N, C-alpha and C positions, 0 to 999 in steps of 0.2 A: 822402725821408722813408721810414723803414723801416716796413713793414707788420707788424702783429701776426700772429704765427703762430696758426692756429686751434688750439683745445684738441682733443686727441685723446682720444676715449673708447674704452675697451676693453670688449668684451662679456665678462662673467664668468658662468660657469655653475656653480652649486652647488645642493645639495639642502637643503630645509627641511621641517620637519614641517608637515603640513596645518594644524594649529592655529595655528602661527606665521604661515603665509601668510594665513590668514583674519584674524588680528589685524592684520597689516600692511595688508591690503586694506581693512579697516574703518576704520583710522586714516587711510589715504590718502584714502578717500572723504570722511571727516569734515573733513580738512584741505584738501580739493579739490586733491589732488596725484595724480600717477600713482603706481603701485606702485613703480616704480624711483626716483622722486624721494623718496618716503617712506623707502624702504630706505636710500638714499644719505644723507639728512639724519640718520637715526638712526645710521648708521655714523660719519659725521663728528662727531656730538655725543658719541659714545663716546670719542673721542680728546681731548676737552676735559678738562683737569684742573681739578677744582674743589677749592678748599681745604677741609680738614676743618672741620666746625663745632665751635666751642669750646663749653664748658659754658655760658658766658655767653650766646653767640648762641642756643643751643638753648633756654635758659631764657626769653629774651626772646621768641623765636618761639612757644614753647609757651604762655606766658602770654597773648600777644596773641591766639592762636587760641582759647584758652579764654574770654577776655574777650568776643570776638566771638560765640562760640557761646552763652554765657550771656545776653548782651544781646539776641540774636536770639530766644532761646527762652523768656525770662521775660517775663510781662506787665509793662507799664510801671509799674503800681502796686506791683510787688514788686521792682523793679530795685535799690533800695537794699539789700535783703537780699542780693541777688546780689553787689553790690559789696563788702559786708562779708565775704562768703565769699572773694572774690578777694583782698582785703587779707590775710586770714588765710593763704591759700595762698602769696601772695607773701612773707609773713614767714617761713613754713616753708622756702621755697626759699632765702631769704637766709641762714637759719640753716644749712641743708644746705651751701650753697656756702662759708660761713664755716668750717664744720667741716672740709671738704675742704682748703681753703687752709691752715688751721691744721695739719692733719696733714702736708701737704706742706712746711710751713715749719719743722718741727722736724727735727732731725738724729738719726739713730740711730747711736750709736757714733762711728766715725771719718768717717762720710759727711757731706758738707755737706747743707744743706737742699735737698730736691728742687726747690723752687720756683725755685732759682737756675738750673736747667737751662732754657735758652730754649724748647725744645720742650714741656716740661711747662707752663711759663707760658703758652705759646701755646694749648695745649689747654684750659687753665683759663680764661684771660681773653680769648683771641682774639689775632689778629695785631696787634701794635702798629704804628702808622705809623712809618716810619723818619724820623729827624730829619735835616735837611740838614747837610752837612759845614761 
């Protein structure tokens, strides 16, 4: 049976600003990690590619956060007034998104509607799941 080769770590020496070192140290203590482990985790996470957020995703996230903030900060006897405000804001968001989609759906001169461009659709509506073959 073949033995696994041990991972080789290489010491790296580079300079950082004192402020950045202090921030990394503070976060390392809060996460109960060594300074090196915290720096390594942050470096590794910087290589993760995250998909861009669509307008639809941003809208849903923002409205959810606003709803939570209002529900947490408004007295229970006034919560219905807060919900009415949220409904009005959601209606404005829907109108805004509809206007944007309408402008992207119309063509200018010889150009086809921009909404037909997959990347434009993805930015507006989010990535659609691929259908099986």
